[in-house]
C-alpha positions in Angstrom: -3.3 25.2 27.6 0.2 25.7 30.4 -0.6 24.5 34.3 2.2 25.5 37.2 2.4 23.2 40.2 4.0 25.4 43.1 5.2 23.3 45.6 5.7 20.6 42.9 8.3 18.6 45.1 6.2 17.6 48.0 4.8 14.2 48.0 0.9 15.5 46.3 2.7 17.6 43.9 4.6 15.4 42.3 1.5 13.0 42.3 -0.4 15.5 41.0 2.3 16.5 38.2 2.2 12.7 37.0 -1.2 12.9 36.5 -1.3 16.2 34.4 1.8 15.4 32.1 0.7 15.0 28.5 2.3 15.2 24.9 0.3 17.8 24.2 0.2 19.8 27.5 2.9 22.1 29.2 3.4 21.4 33.2 5.5 23.5 34.8 7.2 22.4 38.7 7.9 24.7 40.9 10.2 23.5 43.6 13.0 24.4 45.9 14.6 21.2 46.3 17.7 21.0 43.1 17.7 17.4 43.2 13.7 16.9 42.9 14.2 19.4 39.8 16.8 17.9 37.8 14.5 14.7 37.9 11.7 16.3 36.6 13.5 18.0 33.7 14.2 14.3 32.4 10.8 13.6 33.1 10.0 16.5 30.1 8.7 19.3 32.2 9.5 22.4 32.7 11.1 23.9 36.3 11.6 26.7 37.9 13.9 26.4 40.7 13.5 28.8 43.7 12.0 30.4 47.4 8.8 29.4 47.4 8.3 32.5 49.7 9.8 34.8 46.7 6.5 36.3 44.7 8.4 37.5 42.2 9.6 34.6 40.7 6.9 32.3 41.6 5.0 35.2 39.0 7.1 35.2 36.5 7.3 31.5 36.4 3.1 31.6 36.0 3.3 33.9 33.2 1.5 32.9 30.1 -0.1 29.8 32.4 -4.1 29.1 32.4 -3.8 27.0 35.6 -2.1 27.5 38.9 -1.6 24.2 41.3 -0.6 25.6 44.8 0.0 23.3 47.6 0.1 24.8 50.5 2.4 22.3 51.9 5.1 23.9 50.7 4.3 27.1 52.5 4.5 25.2 56.3 7.2 22.5 55.9 11.0 22.4 56.6 12.1 23.9 53.5 14.0 27.5 54.1 11.6 30.8 53.3 13.8 33.8 53.4 11.4 36.2 51.7 8.0 35.4 54.1 8.0 34.9 57.7 5.2 33.2 58.2 3.1 30.9 56.3 -0.1 33.0 56.0 2.7 35.3 54.0 4.1 33.2 51.8 0.3 32.2 50.8 -0.6 35.7 50.4 2.5 36.2 48.1 1.5 33.1 46.2 -2.1 34.7 45.5 -0.8 38.1 44.5 1.9 36.1 42.0 -1.1 34.3 40.2 -3.5 37.5 39.8 -0.4 39.6 38.6 0.8 36.8 36.2 -2.8 36.6 35.1 -3.3 33.2 36.1 -7.3 32.1 35.3 -7.7 29.0 37.4 -6.1 28.4 40.7 -6.4 25.6 42.6 -5.1 25.4 46.2 -3.9 22.0 47.8 -4.9 23.3 51.4 -6.8 21.7 54.8 -7.5 25.8 55.6 -9.0 28.3 54.2 -7.1 30.4 51.5 -6.2 34.0 50.7 -8.6 36.0 48.8 -7.8 35.1 45.3 -9.3 37.4 42.7 -9.0 35.4 39.4 -12.1 34.1 37.4 -11.5 30.7 38.6 -10.8 29.3 42.1 -11.4 25.7 44.0 -10.1 24.4 47.0 -8.7 20.8 47.4 -8.2 19.2 51.0 -5.1 17.5 51.0 -6.2 14.5 53.0 -8.7 14.1 50.2 -8.3 10.3 49.0 -9.1 11.1 45.6 -7.1 14.3 45.6 -5.4 13.9 42.1 -8.3 12.9 40.1 -10.0 15.9 41.8 -7.1 18.6 41.1 -6.6 17.2 37.7 -10.6 16.8 37.1 -11.0 20.8 38.2 -7.7 21.4 35.7 -9.5 19.7 33.1 -12.6 21.3 33.3 -14.5 24.0 31.1 -15.4 26.1 34.3 -15.2 25.7 37.7 
């Protein structure tokens, strides 16, 4: 089932992508960095390039995905965000986008509480957890979380 990683151009996002990549799995990467996007395309990922604060773009990129892995670091690092003024606005936009695109499972990679995300399955993994990648992949692979 398709999975999207929003913030795939962060170090955590790239590590998660590498572990998710399997020939039978469709993995999408939402990035803001064109160079990273080009590298990911060469590696076989489907790539959406855009502003992480553009809720409608994230919604479109998430369409028909079963899982969304949302890397909160991408809402607060030094990249440009033209459609939202605060981290909370960006994260709230992500929550609305994945709900509107009917994603079933949302995995937040965040130290803090995430916005309410009314999907069937929601989990949070601390980005400082030494087993971050393994935990995220296990959550994505699980029958139910």
